[in-house]
ZASE-706975 format. One record per residue (C-alpha): x, y, z. Coordinates in pm, whole numbers, plus 50000, padded with zeros to 5 digits. Last residue first. Example, Ala and Ser with C-alpha at 12.3 -4.5 7.8 and 13.67 -1.06 7.14 Angstrom:
2
{rec {51367 49894 50714}}
{rec {51230 49550 50780}}
This chain:
532
{rec {48049 51429 47640}}
{rec {48137 51346 48014}}
{rec {48344 51078 48081}}
{rec {48322 50949 48454}}
{rec {48625 50722 48564}}
{rec {48686 50435 48675}}
{rec {48976 50383 48887}}
{rec {49316 50305 48738}}
{rec {49402 49965 48601}}
{rec {49723 49834 48770}}
{rec {50072 49922 48709}}
{rec {50144 50203 48876}}
{rec {50000 50051 49221}}
{rec {50119 49710 49108}}
{rec {50464 49801 49104}}
{rec {50531 49908 49464}}
{rec {50830 49737 49641}}
{rec {51080 49805 49379}}
{rec {50994 50152 49299}}
{rec {50854 50226 48981}}
{rec {51082 50321 48647}}
{rec {51144 50657 48445}}
{rec {51417 50803 48213}}
{rec {51461 51134 48069}}
{rec {51690 51230 47779}}
{rec {51811 51551 47639}}
{rec {52068 51533 47344}}
{rec {52215 51884 47237}}
{rec {52389 51789 46879}}
{rec {52725 51833 46706}}
{rec {52771 51712 46342}}
{rec {53116 51890 46305}}
{rec {53217 52232 46373}}
{rec {52937 52418 46614}}
{rec {52675 52683 46546}}
{rec {52441 52485 46331}}
{rec {52372 52291 46647}}
{rec {52132 51955 46596}}
{rec {51881 51914 46858}}
{rec {51765 51574 46992}}
{rec {51498 51551 47283}}
{rec {51429 51222 47411}}
{rec {51108 51139 47646}}
{rec {51006 50785 47807}}
{rec {51328 50562 47851}}
{rec {51257 50256 48081}}
{rec {51288 50110 48382}}
{rec {51041 49871 48497}}
{rec {51244 49582 48445}}
{rec {51500 49714 48631}}
{rec {51320 49775 48950}}
{rec {51333 50128 49094}}
{rec {51466 50268 49381}}
{rec {51709 50535 49294}}
{rec {52028 50282 49223}}
{rec {51789 50172 48929}}
{rec {51712 50509 48800}}
{rec {52061 50557 48788}}
{rec {52152 50280 48597}}
{rec {51822 50337 48338}}
{rec {51997 50685 48281}}
{rec {52325 50575 48207}}
{rec {52224 50264 48005}}
{rec {52002 50554 47772}}
{rec {52313 50796 47764}}
{rec {52520 50528 47656}}
{rec {52300 50362 47437}}
{rec {52230 50736 47257}}
{rec {52585 50814 47199}}
{rec {52642 50488 47071}}
{rec {52387 50497 46821}}
{rec {52539 50868 46724}}
{rec {52884 50762 46666}}
{rec {53118 50959 46920}}
{rec {53357 51229 46779}}
{rec {53205 51300 46427}}
{rec {52889 51277 46663}}
{rec {52987 51545 46873}}
{rec {52759 51561 47189}}
{rec {52616 51834 47395}}
{rec {52468 51692 47689}}
{rec {52128 51665 47892}}
{rec {52014 51413 48099}}
{rec {51751 51323 48334}}
{rec {51634 51084 48587}}
{rec {51320 50954 48752}}
{rec {51202 50710 49044}}
{rec {50793 50659 48962}}
{rec {50493 50888 49114}}
{rec {50165 50702 49187}}
{rec {50118 50870 49538}}
{rec {50238 51189 49450}}
{rec {49985 51214 49165}}
{rec {49704 51087 49397}}
{rec {49769 51351 49623}}
{rec {49721 51611 49381}}
{rec {49419 51434 49236}}
{rec {49249 51500 49567}}
{rec {48953 51701 49453}}
{rec {48903 51449 49129}}
{rec {48902 51150 49334}}
{rec {48681 50982 49086}}
{rec {48751 51143 48743}}
{rec {48606 51420 48596}}
{rec {48645 51445 48209}}
{rec {48534 51690 47985}}
{rec {48498 51616 47630}}
{rec {48656 51787 47297}}
{rec {48683 52093 47486}}
{rec {48722 52419 47317}}
{rec {48445 52627 47475}}
{rec {48332 52478 47784}}
{rec {48048 52208 47732}}
{rec {48074 52021 48078}}
{rec {48120 52365 48245}}
{rec {48411 52417 48507}}
{rec {48335 52585 48753}}
{rec {48284 52243 48936}}
{rec {48625 52166 48918}}
{rec {48660 52393 49259}}
{rec {48836 52085 49490}}
{rec {49074 51975 49202}}
{rec {49026 51844 48883}}
{rec {48870 51868 48558}}
{rec {49016 51649 48271}}
{rec {49008 51847 47907}}
{rec {48976 51642 47599}}
{rec {49051 51849 47302}}
{rec {48895 52085 47037}}
{rec {49037 52169 46706}}
{rec {49387 52384 46621}}
{rec {49715 52298 46735}}
{rec {49960 52398 47049}}
{rec {49699 52400 47279}}
{rec {49741 52615 47627}}
{rec {49647 52984 47552}}
{rec {49305 52844 47395}}
{rec {49265 52627 47692}}
{rec {49322 52949 47935}}
{rec {49032 53150 47692}}
{rec {48809 52880 47736}}
{rec {48853 52909 48108}}
{rec {48827 53280 48144}}
{rec {48498 53257 47883}}
{rec {48351 53005 48117}}
{rec {48383 53247 48416}}
{rec {48269 53559 48214}}
{rec {47957 53359 48080}}
{rec {47857 53255 48480}}
{rec {47901 53612 48591}}
{rec {47687 53800 48307}}
{rec {47430 53469 48320}}
{rec {47401 53556 48689}}
{rec {47385 53924 48663}}
{rec {47120 53893 48370}}
{rec {46912 53649 48618}}
{rec {46931 53893 48901}}
{rec {47111 53804 49163}}
{rec {46968 53720 49513}}
{rec {47184 53666 49803}}
{rec {47317 53329 49902}}
{rec {47206 53239 50234}}
{rec {46985 53004 50135}}
{rec {47215 52812 49914}}
{rec {47344 52685 50289}}
{rec {47719 52512 50196}}
{rec {47715 52261 49990}}
{rec {47573 52127 49638}}
{rec {47752 52232 49274}}
{rec {47673 52346 48945}}
{rec {47321 52449 49047}}
{rec {47287 52830 48942}}
{rec {47304 52883 49321}}
{rec {47594 52668 49407}}
{rec {47830 52814 49128}}
{rec {47743 53184 49188}}
{rec {47809 53124 49551}}
{rec {48135 52911 49474}}
{rec {48257 53232 49286}}
{rec {48262 53423 49557}}
{rec {48002 53698 49721}}
{rec {48178 53794 50030}}
{rec {47975 53893 50334}}
{rec {47979 53528 50545}}
{rec {47740 53291 50639}}
{rec {47855 52953 50487}}
{rec {47676 53026 50155}}
{rec {47768 53399 50167}}
{rec {48151 53326 50143}}
{rec {48392 53464 50412}}
{rec {48423 53153 50698}}
{rec {48387 52855 50469}}
{rec {48596 53008 50216}}
{rec {48855 53134 50450}}
{rec {49126 52925 50292}}
{rec {49112 53155 49971}}
{rec {48901 53428 50018}}
{rec {49046 53510 49662}}
{rec {49143 53855 49486}}
{rec {49191 53811 49087}}
{rec {48887 53815 49114}}
{rec {48622 53835 48851}}
{rec {48456 54164 48776}}
{rec {48103 54249 48701}}
{rec {47920 54587 48645}}
{rec {47905 54656 48246}}
{rec {48147 54853 48273}}
{rec {48352 54693 48556}}
{rec {48384 54776 48915}}
{rec {47975 54709 49008}}
{rec {48001 54417 49146}}
{rec {48326 54209 49234}}
{rec {48291 53863 49258}}
{rec {48585 53698 49467}}
{rec {48738 53393 49384}}
{rec {48727 53128 49627}}
{rec {48621 52865 49424}}
{rec {48921 52932 49196}}
{rec {48981 53198 48932}}
{rec {49276 53365 48921}}
{rec {49461 53222 48576}}
{rec {49766 53000 48615}}
{rec {49911 52843 48274}}
{rec {50137 52559 48379}}
{rec {50446 52448 48128}}
{rec {50638 52172 48400}}
{rec {50952 52283 48522}}
{rec {51306 52156 48461}}
{rec {51477 52444 48615}}
{rec {51611 52756 48378}}
{rec {51613 53012 48627}}
{rec {51481 53379 48590}}
{rec {51416 53542 48954}}
{rec {51079 53747 49086}}
{rec {50978 53453 49320}}
{rec {51036 53138 49093}}
{rec {51030 53281 48692}}
{rec {51081 52969 48466}}
{rec {51293 53056 48198}}
{rec {51149 52894 47853}}
{rec {51101 52556 47718}}
{rec {50843 52440 47969}}
{rec {50806 52085 47989}}
{rec {50471 51883 47908}}
{rec {50325 51712 48225}}
{rec {50354 51331 48165}}
{rec {50110 51095 48060}}
{rec {50256 51065 47699}}
{rec {50211 51419 47660}}
{rec {49958 51635 47914}}
{rec {49905 51981 47937}}
{rec {49871 52224 48206}}
{rec {49648 52473 48338}}
{rec {49604 52594 48708}}
{rec {49352 52721 48804}}
{rec {49373 53003 49076}}
{rec {49263 53097 49438}}
{rec {49080 52791 49616}}
{rec {49159 52522 49336}}
{rec {49114 52453 49002}}
{rec {49349 52208 48815}}
{rec {49243 52203 48491}}
{rec {49474 51912 48296}}
{rec {49456 51948 47919}}
{rec {49509 51604 47697}}
{rec {49723 51325 47606}}
{rec {49756 51046 47852}}
{rec {49410 50978 48001}}
{rec {49356 50676 48164}}
{rec {49118 50864 48384}}
{rec {49249 50818 48740}}
{rec {49615 50786 48637}}
{rec {49659 51077 48416}}
{rec {49467 51307 48639}}
{rec {49694 51202 48930}}
{rec {50019 51295 48663}}
{rec {49854 51640 48614}}
{rec {49787 51724 48990}}
{rec {50081 51587 49096}}
{rec {50270 51828 48850}}
{rec {50112 52127 48958}}
{rec {50180 52088 49309}}
{rec {50542 51940 49223}}
{rec {50665 52293 49140}}
{rec {50942 52377 49364}}
{rec {51080 52016 49409}}
{rec {51420 52018 49275}}
{rec {51436 52381 49468}}
{rec {51503 52152 49781}}
{rec {51815 51974 49679}}
{rec {52002 51862 49955}}
{rec {51722 51804 50174}}
{rec {51521 51669 49848}}
{rec {51799 51423 49813}}
{rec {51773 51280 50174}}
{rec {51385 51247 50121}}
{rec {51430 51023 49810}}
{rec {51364 51150 49522}}
{rec {51035 51121 49301}}
{rec {50900 51141 48933}}
{rec {50639 51437 48824}}
{rec {50888 51675 48673}}
{rec {50888 51927 48940}}
{rec {51004 51665 49169}}
{rec {50781 51468 49404}}
{rec {50981 51373 49784}}
{rec {51000 50972 49847}}
{rec {50979 50844 50240}}
{rec {51094 50495 50266}}
{rec {50794 50250 50510}}
{rec {50866 50254 50862}}
{rec {50528 50382 50992}}
{rec {50473 50424 51301}}
{rec {50224 50707 51289}}
{rec {50464 50925 51527}}
{rec {50772 50802 51299}}
{rec {50563 50935 50962}}
{rec {50514 51277 51112}}
{rec {50898 51287 51266}}
{rec {51018 51202 50917}}
{rec {50787 51509 50777}}
{rec {50947 51715 51040}}
{rec {51313 51619 50956}}
{rec {51256 51667 50593}}
{rec {51059 52023 50670}}
{rec {51382 52114 50867}}
{rec {51667 51994 50642}}
{rec {51453 52169 50359}}
{rec {51469 52474 50576}}
{rec {51810 52493 50592}}
{rec {51890 52465 50277}}
{rec {51660 52690 50135}}
{rec {51957 52947 50041}}
{rec {52161 52693 49875}}
{rec {51826 52616 49620}}
{rec {51777 52967 49515}}
{rec {52144 53019 49459}}
{rec {52146 52716 49240}}
{rec {51819 52833 49058}}
{rec {51971 53128 48964}}
{rec {52333 52957 48851}}
{rec {52137 52755 48615}}
{rec {51944 53081 48489}}
{rec {52297 53270 48474}}
{rec {52535 52935 48366}}
{rec {52217 52842 48061}}
{rec {52261 52497 47976}}
{rec {52046 52309 48224}}
{rec {51972 52339 48563}}
{rec {52005 52184 48945}}
{rec {52240 51883 48977}}
{rec {52480 52070 48732}}
{rec {52432 52363 48937}}
{rec {52605 52234 49257}}
{rec {52494 52319 49575}}
{rec {52760 52303 49837}}
{rec {52643 52266 50224}}
{rec {52926 52410 50480}}
{rec {52994 52269 50806}}
{rec {53312 52103 50667}}
{rec {53420 52430 50550}}
{rec {53771 52387 50408}}
{rec {53786 51990 50309}}
{rec {53405 52003 50255}}
{rec {53437 52340 50003}}
{rec {53786 52141 49835}}
{rec {53544 51856 49723}}
{rec {53263 52062 49594}}
{rec {53536 52242 49402}}
{rec {53634 51934 49272}}
{rec {53258 51814 49198}}
{rec {53180 52147 49029}}
{rec {53533 52120 48802}}
{rec {53428 51769 48691}}
{rec {53084 51856 48605}}
{rec {53126 51822 48205}}
{rec {52837 51905 48004}}
{rec {52558 52018 48262}}
{rec {52878 52218 48380}}
{rec {52872 52460 48102}}
{rec {53035 52748 48309}}
{rec {53051 52658 48669}}
{rec {52846 52716 48935}}
{rec {52879 52699 49324}}
{rec {52618 52765 49567}}
{rec {52726 52783 49893}}
{rec {52515 52738 50247}}
{rec {52695 52767 50566}}
{rec {52793 53118 50562}}
{rec {52951 53210 50942}}
{rec {53155 53513 50815}}
{rec {53453 53331 50883}}
{rec {53352 53023 50704}}
{rec {53239 53151 50408}}
{rec {53606 53295 50403}}
{rec {53729 52975 50436}}
{rec {53515 52870 50150}}
{rec {53662 53137 49909}}
{rec {54003 53062 50020}}
{rec {53979 52704 49903}}
{rec {53825 52789 49572}}
{rec {54111 53039 49553}}
{rec {54353 52766 49622}}
{rec {54212 52517 49419}}
{rec {54255 52792 49078}}
{rec {54052 52560 48800}}
{rec {54201 52558 48519}}
{rec {54083 52804 48204}}
{rec {53811 52852 47954}}
{rec {53857 52454 47908}}
{rec {53748 52255 47589}}
{rec {53372 52078 47658}}
{rec {53214 52166 47342}}
{rec {53057 52392 47487}}
{rec {53334 52594 47647}}
{rec {53463 52498 47943}}
{rec {53468 52679 48319}}
{rec {53743 52781 48567}}
{rec {53883 53087 48705}}
{rec {53713 53243 49003}}
{rec {53413 53512 49072}}
{rec {53336 53523 49444}}
{rec {53053 53615 49603}}
{rec {52994 53661 49951}}
{rec {52641 53663 50112}}
{rec {52332 53771 49953}}
{rec {52022 53609 50081}}
{rec {51759 53865 50251}}
{rec {51883 54164 50059}}
{rec {51898 53963 49735}}
{rec {51546 53893 49753}}
{rec {51438 54237 49873}}
{rec {51617 54401 49572}}
{rec {51458 54141 49351}}
{rec {51704 53978 49131}}
{rec {51806 54144 48810}}
{rec {52175 54049 48831}}
{rec {52188 53773 49129}}
{rec {52566 53672 49029}}
{rec {52731 53932 48843}}
{rec {52698 53986 48467}}
{rec {52999 54066 48240}}
{rec {53263 53815 48497}}
{rec {53212 53512 48272}}
{rec {53492 53523 48039}}
{rec {53807 53569 48321}}
{rec {53632 53387 48476}}
{rec {53413 53134 48455}}
{rec {53392 52904 48799}}
{rec {53142 53146 48990}}
{rec {53096 53051 49356}}
{rec {52832 53238 49539}}
{rec {52801 53239 49956}}
{rec {52472 53221 50047}}
{rec {52246 53360 50358}}
{rec {51959 53125 50439}}
{rec {51656 53181 50398}}
{rec {51306 53170 50663}}
{rec {51122 53418 50475}}
{rec {51150 53590 50152}}
{rec {50735 53535 50113}}
{rec {50762 53406 49738}}
{rec {51089 53251 49824}}
{rec {50941 53043 50124}}
{rec {50638 52989 49984}}
{rec {50777 52824 49701}}
{rec {50969 52582 49933}}
{rec {50671 52490 50175}}
{rec {50482 52392 49814}}
{rec {50475 52029 49949}}
{rec {50447 51636 49760}}
{rec {50488 51376 49951}}
{rec {50495 50999 49903}}
{rec {50499 50734 50156}}
{rec {50564 50400 50080}}
{rec {50514 50057 50157}}
{rec {50255 50096 50466}}
{rec {50117 49765 50603}}
{rec {50287 49834 50912}}
{rec {50088 50154 50959}}
{rec {49781 49936 51007}}
{rec {49460 49956 50767}}
{rec {49102 50011 50848}}
{rec {49061 50243 50578}}
{rec {48928 50557 50728}}
{rec {49131 50498 51012}}
{rec {49453 50485 50804}}
{rec {49324 50797 50589}}
{rec {49262 51023 50911}}
{rec {49605 50926 51050}}
{rec {49748 50997 50714}}
{rec {49577 51337 50736}}
{rec {49630 51420 51100}}
{rec {50015 51330 51067}}
{rec {50091 51561 50752}}
{rec {49926 51819 50951}}
{rec {50095 51768 51248}}
{rec {50441 51751 51088}}
{rec {50397 52045 50884}}
{rec {50482 52309 51158}}
{rec {50253 52572 51060}}
{rec {49971 52319 50947}}
{rec {49785 52252 50682}}
{rec {49416 52162 50745}}
{rec {49307 51817 50638}}
{rec {49168 51686 50343}}
{rec {49094 51305 50316}}
{rec {49125 50979 50096}}
{rec {49112 50652 50128}}
{rec {49102 50348 49895}}
{rec {49240 50478 49556}}
{rec {49305 50201 49340}}
{rec {49599 50063 49170}}
{rec {49602 49766 49419}}
{rec {49645 49981 49708}}
{rec {49646 50355 49706}}
{rec {49583 50572 50037}}
{rec {49531 50897 49963}}
{rec {49655 51234 50145}}
{rec {49537 51590 50098}}
{rec {49728 51885 50319}}
{rec {49492 52189 50268}}
{rec {49550 52578 50288}}
{rec {49912 52655 50163}}
{rec {49930 52297 50024}}
{rec {50068 51984 50128}}
{rec {50044 51671 49883}}
{rec {50023 51346 50043}}
{rec {50047 51025 49881}}
{rec {50029 50694 50075}}
{rec {50091 50366 49900}}
{rec {50021 50027 49984}}
């Protein structure tokens, strides 16, 4: 049996999956201390299913704590930054273009040192071991324990970053080094930005992982703990403590993976409606389509492997403003969020929300409809039309080709999506749609990715592809997957005309099911309702 948990800003969702079916689910308030909310959610589903904690084989958790910390500029470490790219890599200093408030919060010491590679793997200049050692000692004297190391074209050759990490460990044993080749893609500035953010989260990540492990210990669960990543795959809790930035986009990703599992639909558009926003993403082969552009996190440009998500300001708690526009209606973007059960009219509050309008129109049934103020039929119709237009526009913006597409509606506010929303060939509403995010965490697989520049004149294409394939499959198996389930699920090959010879950028992704939980991902999905 597997447990999936998604820790959101408002609710902590949890599901128990056995034999490929969701046998228990719950929503519990998210707690400030992390562990008590997770403990309550997991305890509730174990009680609901009448299952002993000893029967749990694995626990998978997705969390928004790291995203919130960056957005709120809270609980962040000061960071020492070592860039190995001099002399050519000094034009733009680290943290250029960052929000001033974030720079003030985490900037420690910066060191621009010799090192780095050209795109074809040749050295820009040799690494200066003495300079790296001096930088580490400087950080130690300043009390800086989080260090970000970036090197030009490190994803092609990580040797200098690994060497620098060994020097730092010797000169400053209390420091934790974040290495850029483990964080981002090609592109020094964006990759370095992500690495600095990762280093800033170091202490918080250790605290969060320890809290989650305490929660499992309190419940008597001895099963291994995994954390869901941005790309829909899993890493160990220990790895997540070292690289928390890899989990920042796990919420929307979990919802999309859960939607695919619950419906059996591998290609379509997922619309996850929460209390504040509707997150829209594209499923391709059962996995979220990755963003091909720089991703903004807390005002910082990064090139992390993140899902391509469009968030629109329409959720179950979105406020309806009357008289604020030419036609008398403005929807959002503000929301009552977790205060829905206190502030919304149908719960006795005084704020008109989308949930009030939906319940009054018969699109959903909860709260007390008698408490909703009467709206003129024309005004109610205008609000519903505006909501439908916002959703249809979101679908249109995410499509890559003409024609209607399959829509999977999930999230607690999925009732806002009409069955005949414009752009939908048909709408699929699965059972357990409200906890699709926790389902996505529960069924996630171990994954690994690689990004290389290869000269096919020096290394035959077939040999290069096979070498990368075997390396990735070995990494997936080492992370806990069975060799029989490990497979390559995505490959991207782009020939580079600006390099001599037949050079190409090769990206590859592999996944595999956990050794003790194959049946959960291989078994039939739960039955879904298809609305045409």
